C-alpha positions as protocol buffer text, in pm:
chain_id: "A"
residue {
  index: 1
  type: UNK
  ca { x: 33233 y: 8592 z: 3749 }
}
residue {
  index: 2
  type: UNK
  ca { x: 33073 y: 8512 z: 3415 }
}
residue {
  index: 3
  type: UNK
  ca { x: 32728 y: 8611 z: 3295 }
}
residue {
  index: 4
  type: UNK
  ca { x: 32587 y: 8264 z: 3361 }
}
residue {
  index: 5
  type: UNK
  ca { x: 32707 y: 8267 z: 3721 }
}
residue {
  index: 6
  type: UNK
  ca { x: 32561 y: 8615 z: 3776 }
}
residue {
  index: 7
  type: UNK
  ca { x: 32231 y: 8498 z: 3630 }
}
residue {
  index: 8
  type: UNK
  ca { x: 32224 y: 8190 z: 3856 }
}
residue {
  index: 9
  type: UNK
  ca { x: 32312 y: 8400 z: 4160 }
}
residue {
  index: 10
  type: UNK
  ca { x: 32032 y: 8648 z: 4083 }
}
residue {
  index: 11
  type: UNK
  ca { x: 31780 y: 8363 z: 4086 }
}
residue {
  index: 12
  type: UNK
  ca { x: 31866 y: 8232 z: 4430 }
}
residue {
  index: 13
  type: UNK
  ca { x: 31982 y: 8533 z: 4632 }
}
residue {
  index: 14
  type: UNK
  ca { x: 31781 y: 8816 z: 4774 }
}
residue {
  index: 15
  type: UNK
  ca { x: 31881 y: 9122 z: 4965 }
}
residue {
  index: 16
  type: UNK
  ca { x: 31703 y: 9211 z: 5286 }
}
residue {
  index: 17
  type: UNK
  ca { x: 31608 y: 9550 z: 5139 }
}
residue {
  index: 18
  type: UNK
  ca { x: 31441 y: 9385 z: 4838 }
}
residue {
  index: 19
  type: UNK
  ca { x: 31252 y: 9146 z: 5062 }
}
residue {
  index: 20
  type: UNK
  ca { x: 31152 y: 9436 z: 5287 }
}
residue {
  index: 21
  type: UNK
  ca { x: 31033 y: 9633 z: 4985 }
}
residue {
  index: 22
  type: UNK
  ca { x: 30820 y: 9339 z: 4873 }
}
residue {
  index: 23
  type: UNK
  ca { x: 30674 y: 9318 z: 5226 }
}
residue {
  index: 24
  type: UNK
  ca { x: 30595 y: 9690 z: 5203 }
}
residue {
  index: 25
  type: UNK
  ca { x: 30416 y: 9640 z: 4871 }
}
residue {
  index: 26
  type: UNK
  ca { x: 30224 y: 9343 z: 5015 }
}
residue {
  index: 27
  type: UNK
  ca { x: 30129 y: 9531 z: 5333 }
}
residue {
  index: 28
  type: UNK
  ca { x: 30010 y: 9841 z: 5150 }
}
residue {
  index: 29
  type: UNK
  ca { x: 29837 y: 9655 z: 4867 }
}
residue {
  index: 30
  type: UNK
  ca { x: 29640 y: 9413 z: 5081 }
}
residue {
  index: 31
  type: UNK
  ca { x: 29557 y: 9680 z: 5340 }
}
residue {
  index: 32
  type: UNK
  ca { x: 29432 y: 9942 z: 5095 }
}
residue {
  index: 33
  type: UNK
  ca { x: 29223 y: 9675 z: 4924 }
}
residue {
  index: 34
  type: UNK
  ca { x: 29075 y: 9560 z: 5256 }
}
residue {
  index: 35
  type: UNK
  ca { x: 29006 y: 9915 z: 5376 }
}
residue {
  index: 36
  type: UNK
  ca { x: 28857 y: 10039 z: 5049 }
}
residue {
  index: 37
  type: UNK
  ca { x: 28645 y: 9735 z: 4960 }
}
residue {
  index: 38
  type: UNK
  ca { x: 28543 y: 9606 z: 5303 }
}
residue {
  index: 39
  type: UNK
  ca { x: 28639 y: 9804 z: 5615 }
}
residue {
  index: 40
  type: UNK
  ca { x: 28547 y: 10161 z: 5520 }
}
residue {
  index: 41
  type: UNK
  ca { x: 28207 y: 10077 z: 5365 }
}
residue {
  index: 42
  type: UNK
  ca { x: 28115 y: 9881 z: 5677 }
}
residue {
  index: 43
  type: UNK
  ca { x: 28240 y: 10158 z: 5905 }
}
residue {
  index: 44
  type: UNK
  ca { x: 28041 y: 10437 z: 5741 }
}
residue {
  index: 45
  type: UNK
  ca { x: 27728 y: 10222 z: 5702 }
}
residue {
  index: 46
  type: UNK
  ca { x: 27751 y: 10060 z: 6044 }
}
residue {
  index: 47
  type: UNK
  ca { x: 27403 y: 10167 z: 6157 }
}
residue {
  index: 48
  type: UNK
  ca { x: 27239 y: 10060 z: 5832 }
}
residue {
  index: 49
  type: UNK
  ca { x: 27392 y: 9713 z: 5808 }
}
residue {
  index: 50
  type: UNK
  ca { x: 27438 y: 9611 z: 6172 }
}
residue {
  index: 51
  type: UNK
  ca { x: 27092 y: 9454 z: 6208 }
}
residue {
  index: 52
  type: UNK
  ca { x: 27140 y: 9246 z: 5892 }
}
residue {
  index: 53
  type: UNK
  ca { x: 27505 y: 9154 z: 5944 }
}
residue {
  index: 54
  type: UNK
  ca { x: 27586 y: 8788 z: 5983 }
}
residue {
  index: 55
  type: UNK
  ca { x: 27645 y: 8658 z: 6336 }
}
residue {
  index: 56
  type: UNK
  ca { x: 27856 y: 8344 z: 6284 }
}
residue {
  index: 57
  type: UNK
  ca { x: 27973 y: 8319 z: 6647 }
}
residue {
  index: 58
  type: UNK
  ca { x: 27642 y: 8392 z: 6818 }
}
residue {
  index: 59
  type: UNK
  ca { x: 27768 y: 8712 z: 6986 }
}
residue {
  index: 60
  type: UNK
  ca { x: 27515 y: 8947 z: 6827 }
}
residue {
  index: 61
  type: UNK
  ca { x: 27513 y: 9124 z: 6494 }
}
residue {
  index: 62
  type: UNK
  ca { x: 27636 y: 9457 z: 6635 }
}
residue {
  index: 63
  type: UNK
  ca { x: 27931 y: 9293 z: 6812 }
}
residue {
  index: 64
  type: UNK
  ca { x: 28015 y: 9080 z: 6509 }
}
residue {
  index: 65
  type: UNK
  ca { x: 28014 y: 9385 z: 6281 }
}
residue {
  index: 66
  type: UNK
  ca { x: 28219 y: 9590 z: 6531 }
}
residue {
  index: 67
  type: UNK
  ca { x: 28486 y: 9317 z: 6544 }
}
residue {
  index: 68
  type: UNK
  ca { x: 28495 y: 9294 z: 6165 }
}
residue {
  index: 69
  type: UNK
  ca { x: 28523 y: 9673 z: 6130 }
}
residue {
  index: 70
  type: UNK
  ca { x: 28803 y: 9675 z: 6389 }
}
residue {
  index: 71
  type: UNK
  ca { x: 28994 y: 9413 z: 6192 }
}
residue {
  index: 72
  type: UNK
  ca { x: 28919 y: 9524 z: 5836 }
}
residue {
  index: 73
  type: UNK
  ca { x: 28954 y: 9899 z: 5887 }
}
residue {
  index: 74
  type: UNK
  ca { x: 29163 y: 9977 z: 6194 }
}
residue {
  index: 75
  type: UNK
  ca { x: 29400 y: 9678 z: 6185 }
}
residue {
  index: 76
  type: UNK
  ca { x: 29449 y: 9730 z: 5812 }
}
residue {
  index: 77
  type: UNK
  ca { x: 29534 y: 10094 z: 5877 }
}
residue {
  index: 78
  type: UNK
  ca { x: 29804 y: 9987 z: 6125 }
}
residue {
  index: 79
  type: UNK
  ca { x: 29930 y: 9737 z: 5868 }
}
residue {
  index: 80
  type: UNK
  ca { x: 29979 y: 10010 z: 5605 }
}
residue {
  index: 81
  type: UNK
  ca { x: 30234 y: 10171 z: 5835 }
}
residue {
  index: 82
  type: UNK
  ca { x: 30380 y: 9844 z: 5957 }
}
residue {
  index: 83
  type: UNK
  ca { x: 30293 y: 9917 z: 6320 }
}
residue {
  index: 84
  type: UNK
  ca { x: 30261 y: 9614 z: 6550 }
}
residue {
  index: 85
  type: UNK
  ca { x: 30237 y: 9402 z: 6235 }
}
residue {
  index: 86
  type: UNK
  ca { x: 30247 y: 9054 z: 6385 }
}
residue {
  index: 87
  type: UNK
  ca { x: 29991 y: 9142 z: 6654 }
}
residue {
  index: 88
  type: UNK
  ca { x: 29768 y: 9323 z: 6405 }
}
residue {
  index: 89
  type: UNK
  ca { x: 29765 y: 9020 z: 6173 }
}
residue {
  index: 90
  type: UNK
  ca { x: 29600 y: 8802 z: 6439 }
}
residue {
  index: 91
  type: UNK
  ca { x: 29252 y: 8967 z: 6429 }
}
residue {
  index: 92
  type: UNK
  ca { x: 29274 y: 8984 z: 6049 }
}
residue {
  index: 93
  type: UNK
  ca { x: 29360 y: 8613 z: 6028 }
}
residue {
  index: 94
  type: UNK
  ca { x: 29076 y: 8521 z: 6263 }
}
residue {
  index: 95
  type: UNK
  ca { x: 28834 y: 8733 z: 6058 }
}
residue {
  index: 96
  type: UNK
  ca { x: 28945 y: 8568 z: 5733 }
}
residue {
  index: 97
  type: UNK
  ca { x: 28923 y: 8217 z: 5882 }
}
residue {
  index: 98
  type: UNK
  ca { x: 28564 y: 8288 z: 5987 }
}
residue {
  index: 99
  type: UNK
  ca { x: 28482 y: 8448 z: 5651 }
}
residue {
  index: 100
  type: UNK
  ca { x: 28635 y: 8158 z: 5459 }
}
residue {
  index: 101
  type: UNK
  ca { x: 28511 y: 7854 z: 5649 }
}
residue {
  index: 102
  type: UNK
  ca { x: 28218 y: 7969 z: 5861 }
}
residue {
  index: 103
  type: UNK
  ca { x: 28038 y: 8242 z: 5664 }
}
residue {
  index: 104
  type: UNK
  ca { x: 28119 y: 8108 z: 5317 }
}
residue {
  index: 105
  type: UNK
  ca { x: 28180 y: 7744 z: 5407 }
}
residue {
  index: 106
  type: UNK
  ca { x: 27981 y: 7502 z: 5198 }
}
residue {
  index: 107
  type: UNK
  ca { x: 27913 y: 7758 z: 4925 }
}
residue {
  index: 108
  type: UNK
  ca { x: 28202 y: 7645 z: 4709 }
}
residue {
  index: 109
  type: UNK
  ca { x: 28553 y: 7780 z: 4675 }
}
residue {
  index: 110
  type: UNK
  ca { x: 28449 y: 8056 z: 4436 }
}
residue {
  index: 111
  type: UNK
  ca { x: 28283 y: 8225 z: 4737 }
}
residue {
  index: 112
  type: UNK
  ca { x: 28575 y: 8148 z: 4969 }
}
residue {
  index: 113
  type: UNK
  ca { x: 28854 y: 8253 z: 4734 }
}
residue {
  index: 114
  type: UNK
  ca { x: 28881 y: 8623 z: 4821 }
}
residue {
  index: 115
  type: UNK
  ca { x: 28893 y: 8574 z: 5198 }
}
residue {
  index: 116
  type: UNK
  ca { x: 29131 y: 8280 z: 5151 }
}
residue {
  index: 117
  type: UNK
  ca { x: 29375 y: 8497 z: 4952 }
}
residue {
  index: 118
  type: UNK
  ca { x: 29360 y: 8764 z: 5224 }
}
residue {
  index: 119
  type: UNK
  ca { x: 29425 y: 8486 z: 5478 }
}
residue {
  index: 120
  type: UNK
  ca { x: 29737 y: 8379 z: 5290 }
}
residue {
  index: 121
  type: UNK
  ca { x: 29866 y: 8738 z: 5282 }
}
residue {
  index: 122
  type: UNK
  ca { x: 29804 y: 8799 z: 5652 }
}
residue {
  index: 123
  type: UNK
  ca { x: 29957 y: 8465 z: 5748 }
}
residue {
  index: 124
  type: UNK
  ca { x: 30266 y: 8548 z: 5545 }
}
residue {
  index: 125
  type: UNK
  ca { x: 30298 y: 8884 z: 5720 }
}
residue {
  index: 126
  type: UNK
  ca { x: 30251 y: 8717 z: 6059 }
}
residue {
  index: 127
  type: UNK
  ca { x: 30542 y: 8486 z: 5981 }
}
residue {
  index: 128
  type: UNK
  ca { x: 30771 y: 8743 z: 5818 }
}
residue {
  index: 129
  type: UNK
  ca { x: 30694 y: 9058 z: 6011 }
}
residue {
  index: 130
  type: UNK
  ca { x: 30680 y: 9400 z: 5852 }
}
residue {
  index: 131
  type: UNK
  ca { x: 31036 y: 9436 z: 5725 }
}
residue {
  index: 132
  type: UNK
  ca { x: 31276 y: 9728 z: 5719 }
}
residue {
  index: 133
  type: UNK
  ca { x: 31034 y: 9982 z: 5571 }
}
residue {
  index: 134
  type: UNK
  ca { x: 30796 y: 9996 z: 5866 }
}
residue {
  index: 135
  type: UNK
  ca { x: 30728 y: 10172 z: 6192 }
}
residue {
  index: 136
  type: UNK
  ca { x: 30800 y: 9842 z: 6366 }
}
residue {
  index: 137
  type: UNK
  ca { x: 31159 y: 9858 z: 6244 }
}
residue {
  index: 138
  type: UNK
  ca { x: 31193 y: 10230 z: 6319 }
}
residue {
  index: 139
  type: UNK
  ca { x: 31056 y: 10194 z: 6671 }
}
residue {
  index: 140
  type: UNK
  ca { x: 31169 y: 9846 z: 6776 }
}
residue {
  index: 141
  type: UNK
  ca { x: 31437 y: 9739 z: 6525 }
}
residue {
  index: 142
  type: UNK
  ca { x: 31806 y: 9704 z: 6584 }
}
residue {
  index: 143
  type: UNK
  ca { x: 31990 y: 10034 z: 6593 }
}
């Protein structure tokens, strides 16, 4: 096989390990970002911010904040390890839909962009799953 054929093949083929590694990078990157910038600050300041937190669904500010902390901190922590990835993505996706179109809706895309990018990442992980480098694969994958 000539150099041109090898080059063409490298553009269109992927190995499952490379794809799984990219899923690992995506899972860890988006999760650490979510935990560090959003989930952890809300968790440790829960009492201070709960009365002022937005209540977009009319379920109370404490409940709204608790659900957001569950998604942004605890679900993201599970996502780092690739544990129950597809199930864990559901609360994160719901949170990002609400953040994008309910909380920041009408403010312009500059305010919606961050939550929209998170939404794209979580939707991709919901579709793809966690990949080979995950607890999902170790616990439930093919032996």
